[in-house]
C-alpha positions in Angstrom: 92.0 45.7 93.3 92.0 47.0 96.9 90.4 50.1 98.3 89.9 51.4 101.9 89.8 55.1 103.4 90.8 56.6 106.4 89.1 59.6 108.1 91.3 62.7 109.1 90.6 65.6 110.7 88.0 68.3 109.5 85.8 65.8 107.8 88.2 64.2 105.3 88.6 61.2 103.9 91.9 59.7 102.1 91.1 57.0 100.0 93.5 54.0 98.7 92.7 52.4 95.6 95.5 49.5 94.9 95.5 47.9 91.5 97.7 45.2 90.8 99.8 45.7 87.3 98.3 42.0 86.3 94.7 43.4 86.6 95.6 46.0 84.5 97.1 44.3 81.9 94.3 41.8 81.8 92.1 44.6 81.1 94.2 46.2 78.5 94.4 43.3 76.8 90.7 43.1 76.5 90.4 46.5 75.8 92.7 46.1 72.7 90.9 43.4 71.3 87.8 44.9 71.3 89.7 48.0 69.4 91.0 45.2 66.7 87.5 44.0 66.2 86.8 47.3 65.3 89.2 48.5 63.2 89.1 49.6 59.7 92.5 50.2 58.5 93.7 50.6 54.8 95.2 47.6 53.3 93.3 45.2 55.9 89.7 43.7 55.7 87.6 45.4 58.6 88.7 43.5 62.4 91.8 42.0 60.8 94.5 44.1 61.5 97.3 43.0 63.0 97.2 43.4 66.8 100.6 44.6 66.9 100.1 48.0 64.3 96.7 48.5 66.3 99.3 48.4 69.9 101.6 50.9 67.4 99.0 53.0 67.0 96.5 52.9 69.7 98.2 50.9 72.2 99.5 54.1 74.5 95.7 55.6 75.0 94.0 52.5 75.1 96.0 51.8 78.4 95.5 54.8 79.8 91.7 54.4 79.1 91.5 51.0 80.7 93.3 52.7 83.9 91.3 55.5 84.2 88.2 53.2 83.9 89.6 50.7 86.4 90.3 53.5 88.5 86.8 55.5 88.2 84.6 52.1 88.3 86.3 51.4 91.2 85.7 54.6 93.4 82.3 54.5 92.2 81.5 51.1 93.3 83.4 51.7 96.8 81.6 55.2 97.4 78.3 53.3 96.9 79.0 50.6 99.0 80.3 52.4 101.9 77.4 55.1 101.6 79.6 58.2 102.4 77.9 61.2 102.4 80.6 63.6 100.4 80.8 66.5 98.6 82.4 66.9 94.8 84.6 64.2 93.7 87.5 62.5 94.9 90.6 64.6 94.1 94.0 62.8 93.5 96.7 63.3 95.9 99.3 60.4 94.3 102.9 60.9 93.7 104.0 59.4 90.3 106.8 57.5 91.9 104.5 56.0 94.7 102.0 55.2 92.1 104.2 53.2 89.9 106.3 51.5 92.8 106.4 47.9 93.1 104.1 45.2 91.6 101.1 47.7 92.5 99.5 51.0 91.1 98.9 52.7 94.1 96.6 55.7 94.2 95.1 58.2 96.8 92.6 60.5 97.0 90.9 62.9 99.3 87.6 63.6 99.6 85.6 66.4 102.0 82.8 64.6 103.8 79.5 65.8 105.1 79.7 66.7 108.5 77.6 64.4 111.0 75.4 66.7 113.7 73.8 66.0 116.8 70.5 68.2 116.3 69.9 70.4 119.0 66.2 72.1 118.4 64.1 72.2 121.3 62.1 75.0 123.9 65.4 76.4 125.1 66.4 78.1 121.7 64.3 81.1 121.3 63.7 83.6 118.3 61.9 86.7 117.9 59.1 87.5 115.5 57.7 90.9 114.7 54.2 91.6 115.2 52.9 94.6 112.8 50.3 96.5 113.6 48.6 98.2 110.5 46.9 101.9 111.0 44.9 104.2 108.9 48.0 105.8 107.4 49.3 102.5 105.3 45.5 101.6 104.1 45.4 105.5 103.0 48.6 105.1 101.2 47.6 102.1 99.6 44.4 103.2 98.4 46.2 106.3 96.8 48.4 103.9 94.9 45.6 102.4 93.2 43.6 105.5 92.2 46.9 106.6 90.6 47.4 103.3 89.2 44.0 103.6 87.7 44.6 107.4 87.0 45.1 109.2 83.4 47.4 111.8 82.3 45.4 115.1 82.4 46.6 118.7 81.1 47.1 121.3 83.8 48.1 124.7 83.8 51.2 125.1 86.2 53.9 123.0 86.3 54.1 121.1 89.8 56.9 118.5 91.0 55.0 115.5 89.4 54.4 116.8 86.2 55.2 115.7 82.6 56.6 118.8 80.7 56.0 119.0 76.5 57.9 121.5 74.5 60.4 122.5 71.8 64.2 123.1 72.6 66.7 125.4 70.8 70.1 125.4 71.4 71.5 129.1 71.9 74.2 131.4 72.9 75.1 132.3 76.6 73.0 135.5 76.2 69.9 133.7 75.0 70.2 134.4 71.4 69.4 131.6 69.2 72.7 129.6 68.2 73.5 130.0 64.5 73.5 126.3 62.9 72.3 124.7 66.6 70.5 122.2 67.4 66.2 122.0 67.8 63.7 119.8 68.2 59.9 120.2 69.0 57.2 118.4 70.8 59.1 116.7 73.2 58.4 115.2 76.7 60.5 115.4 80.0 59.7 114.5 83.5 60.2 117.6 85.8 61.6 114.6 88.6 64.2 113.9 85.7 65.7 117.3 86.5 68.6 116.9 88.6 69.8 120.5 90.0 68.0 122.3 92.3 68.4 125.8 90.5 67.9 124.4 87.2 64.4 123.4 88.7 63.4 126.3 90.0 63.5 127.7 86.6 60.5 125.1 85.5 58.6 125.0 88.5 55.5 127.0 88.4 55.6 127.6 85.0 52.9 127.9 82.6 51.9 126.5 79.4 53.5 129.4 76.8 56.4 130.8 79.0 59.5 130.4 77.4 62.6 129.2 80.2 65.9 129.7 79.6 68.3 127.0 81.6 71.4 125.3 81.6 71.0 121.7 79.5 73.7 120.3 81.4 73.1 121.2 85.0 69.6 120.0 84.4 70.6 116.7 83.7 73.5 116.2 85.8 76.2 116.2 82.9 74.1 112.7 81.4 75.0 113.3 77.9 73.3 109.9 77.4 69.9 111.3 78.4 70.8 114.5 76.4 71.7 112.5 73.6 68.1 110.8 73.5 66.4 114.5 73.7 67.5 115.3 70.7 68.2 112.0 68.8 72.1 112.4 68.3 75.1 110.0 69.6 76.8 110.9 73.2 79.9 112.3 71.4 77.8 114.7 69.5 75.6 115.8 72.7 79.4 116.7 74.7 79.7 119.3 72.2 76.4 121.2 72.7 76.5 124.2 74.1 75.2 124.5 77.8 72.0 127.5 77.1 68.7 126.3 75.7 65.7 127.9 75.2 62.4 125.8 76.3 58.9 126.9 75.2 56.3 124.6 77.6 53.6 123.5 74.9 51.7 121.3 77.1 51.8 120.3 80.8 50.3 116.8 82.0 50.1 115.4 85.5 48.6 112.2 86.4 45.4 112.8 87.7 43.9 109.7 90.2 40.8 108.1 89.5 38.0 108.6 91.2 36.5 106.0 94.2 33.7 105.1 92.2 31.7 102.3 91.6 33.7 101.8 88.3 37.0 101.8 90.3 35.6 99.1 93.0 34.1 97.1 90.7 37.8 96.3 89.3 38.5 94.5 92.6 35.2 92.4 92.4 36.2 88.9 92.3 34.6 85.3 92.9 35.5 84.9 96.4 34.4 89.0 97.3 32.1 91.2 96.3 33.6 95.4 97.0 30.5 97.4 96.9 31.8 100.7 99.0 35.3 102.2 100.1 34.8 100.8 103.2 35.1 97.1 101.4 38.2 98.0 99.5 39.8 99.4 102.6 39.1 95.7 104.4 40.8 93.9 101.3 43.5 96.4 101.7 44.0 96.2 105.3 44.3 92.5 105.1 46.7 92.4 102.2 49.1 94.9 103.8 49.1 92.9 106.9 49.3 89.7 104.9 52.6 91.1 103.3 54.1 92.6 106.4 53.2 89.3 108.2 54.9 87.6 105.6 58.1 89.7 105.9 58.3 89.2 109.3 58.3 85.6 108.8 61.0 86.0 106.3 63.0 87.7 108.6 62.5 85.5 111.6 63.0 82.5 109.4 66.5 84.0 108.3 67.5 84.6 112.1 66.8 80.9 112.4 69.2 79.4 109.7 71.8 81.7 110.9 71.1 81.2 114.7 70.9 77.5 114.0 74.1 77.4 112.2 76.3 79.1 114.4 74.7 77.0 117.5 76.1 73.8 116.0 79.5 74.9 115.3 80.0 72.9 112.0 83.4 72.3 110.5 83.5 72.2 106.9 86.5 70.3 104.4 87.3 73.9 103.7 90.7 73.3 102.2 89.3 70.1 100.1 86.1 71.9 98.7 88.4 75.4 97.6 90.5 73.2 96.0 87.8 71.3 94.2 85.9 74.3 93.0 89.0 75.8 91.8 89.7 72.8 89.5 85.9 73.1 88.3 86.1 76.7 87.8 89.1 77.8 86.4 88.2 81.0 84.4 87.4 82.5 87.9 90.4 83.7 89.9 91.2 83.0 93.1 90.2 85.8 95.1 86.7 85.6 93.2 86.2 81.9 94.4 87.1 82.0 98.0 84.9 85.6 98.2 81.8 83.2 96.9 83.1 80.1 98.9 82.6 82.1 102.2 79.1 82.9 101.4 78.4 79.4 100.0 79.6 77.5 102.6 77.2 79.0 105.2 74.5 77.8 102.8 76.1 74.0 102.8 76.0 74.4 106.9 72.0 74.9 106.9 71.8 72.7 104.4 73.5 69.8 106.8 70.9 70.3 109.5 67.7 70.4 107.0 68.8 67.4 105.8 69.7 66.0 109.2 65.7 66.6 110.0 64.5 64.8 107.1 66.9 61.9 108.1 65.6 62.1 111.6 62.0 62.4 110.8 62.1 60.0 108.1 60.4 63.1 105.9 60.1 62.5 102.1 58.7 64.7 99.5 56.0 63.1 97.0 55.4 64.2 93.8 52.3 66.3 93.9 54.3 68.4 96.8 56.9 69.5 93.8 54.2 69.8 91.5 52.0 72.1 93.9 55.2 74.0 94.7 56.2 74.4 91.0 52.1 75.7 90.1 52.2 78.1 93.2 55.7 79.5 91.9 55.0 79.9 88.6 51.0 81.8 89.1 53.5 84.3 91.6 55.8 85.0 89.0 53.4 85.7 86.5 51.7 88.2 88.8 54.5 89.6 89.4 54.9 90.4 85.4 51.1 91.4 85.4 50.0 88.5 83.5 47.0 86.2 85.0 48.2 82.9 85.8 45.2 81.4 83.7 46.3 82.9 80.6 47.5 79.3 79.0 49.4 81.2 76.6 52.0 83.2 78.4 51.8 80.2 81.0 53.4 78.0 78.4 55.9 80.8 77.8 56.8 80.9 80.9 57.5 77.5 81.7 59.3 77.1 78.9 61.8 80.0 79.5 61.9 79.7 83.2 60.7 76.6 85.0 61.5 73.5 82.7 65.2 73.8 83.3 66.9 71.7 85.7 68.6 74.1 88.3 64.9 75.4 88.4 63.6 71.6 89.2 66.3 71.7 91.9 65.8 74.9 93.4 61.8 74.3 94.0 63.1 70.6 95.6 65.3 72.6 98.4 63.2 75.4 98.7 60.5 72.4 99.8 62.7 71.0 102.1 63.9 74.0 103.7 59.9 75.1 104.1 59.3 71.7 106.0 62.6 71.6 108.2 61.7 75.4 109.1 58.3 74.3 110.3 59.5 71.6 112.5 62.0 74.1 114.1 59.3 76.1 114.7 56.9 73.8 116.4 59.8 72.6 118.9 62.0 76.2 119.7 59.9 79.1 121.6 59.1 82.1 119.4 58.3 85.4 121.0 55.9 88.1 119.3 57.5 91.5 119.3 54.9 94.5 118.5 56.1 96.9 116.0 54.6 98.9 113.3 55.0 98.9 109.8 57.8 101.8 109.6 59.9 99.9 112.6 59.8 96.6 110.3 61.0 98.7 107.3 63.7 100.1 109.4 64.5 97.0 110.8 64.9 95.2 107.5 67.0 98.7 106.0 69.3 98.0 109.3 69.7 94.2 108.3 70.8 94.8 104.6 73.2 97.7 105.6 74.6 94.7 108.2 74.6 92.4 106.1 76.3 94.3 103.0 78.8 95.4 106.0 79.5 91.8 106.5 79.8 91.1 103.1 82.9 93.7 102.9 84.4 92.4 106.1 84.6 88.9 104.8 86.3 90.3 101.7 88.9 91.8 103.9 89.4 89.2 106.1 89.8 87.0 103.0 92.5 89.4 101.3 94.9 89.2 104.6 94.1 85.2 105.0 
């Protein structure tokens, strides 16, 4: 067997593998003998069937497997010896006639190589980081949210925009008289905020317990027959056939009454690390948490800028044609447009991973087992808190672990996250970072603008791809 490779333009390697036909025949003879030894054909003792019969029955398949295994083993060994950094797996570009010519079997494969780069990270590279100032307004808003979170529904006299309305529905004629044989239901609740039409909202606003309201149910719920069907417990089709006019008798009005800022509420925020004795103590905690939140958001935005900026700066050329062909072969259930669209975004991540991995190679960074375990515990705790669970609850913890964190893709994701974190720490320590003062509203507006730009850019990529 003879194997070599040639580097082509665009980080593409062409691997040539030559097999002498006598090598293949030797491998075939060995494999067919193994099949004979394991044979168990009717009329013959196990392992003693004539070779000619075995060859007639299985010879073609054994020869194909022998050749295939020799090629795969040869490629695998060669790639390991050459220590090539590549994407996907080798893809055959062999012409059948060329392969069978002469005394050798010639195979050619394409392989997409990971581009090598010269890392450009120094003080001349500058990025901005927002420095967010938090005022009394943000603290007051968070304090109000806390009071509402710990509040309770209470009965009130007149309808306001945040209320829940409970009452009886009756289907009517256009003149407001009860529709004979119509539908009705009692003690049903709706949120005032669920009323879509401004004219219908005015019919409910300021009404009191005992009032009767004549309204258009289709205008009220913006022709959402699914929502209407849920009120009456009927099918969507049946809801379509209802009259527009309904009577609503208002039986109860409930409103979320915020919790008082008293000792009971403050005690809910006491922990082993901190004691909350006053409203000012709680405000200090809120301010620190809001500041930490916005600092994290600002850091994330800057890191996103760094990744995109360095990808653009390094002008990395990817083996696009090979990767697209390989991805299409692996995803035959997807259409071509979908694959090309996904790749346009995925290749930006691949470019970043080249920069990240180059830093690891240059600085000889490694990830220890405890690094991965610590990241795992941090992600798991944050995930549980997001769903309102205490990370110390062992039973819930075990359930989350089995469902979300023991999967192979999740483990790989954690490793990539750690590698990115470590690479970004290196980059930030070598570049120039300018802090830019901004308030929370400014940061929120900047995030919204970025989101809009990314959405529009995604549409541009789709448009370019359509005309490629």
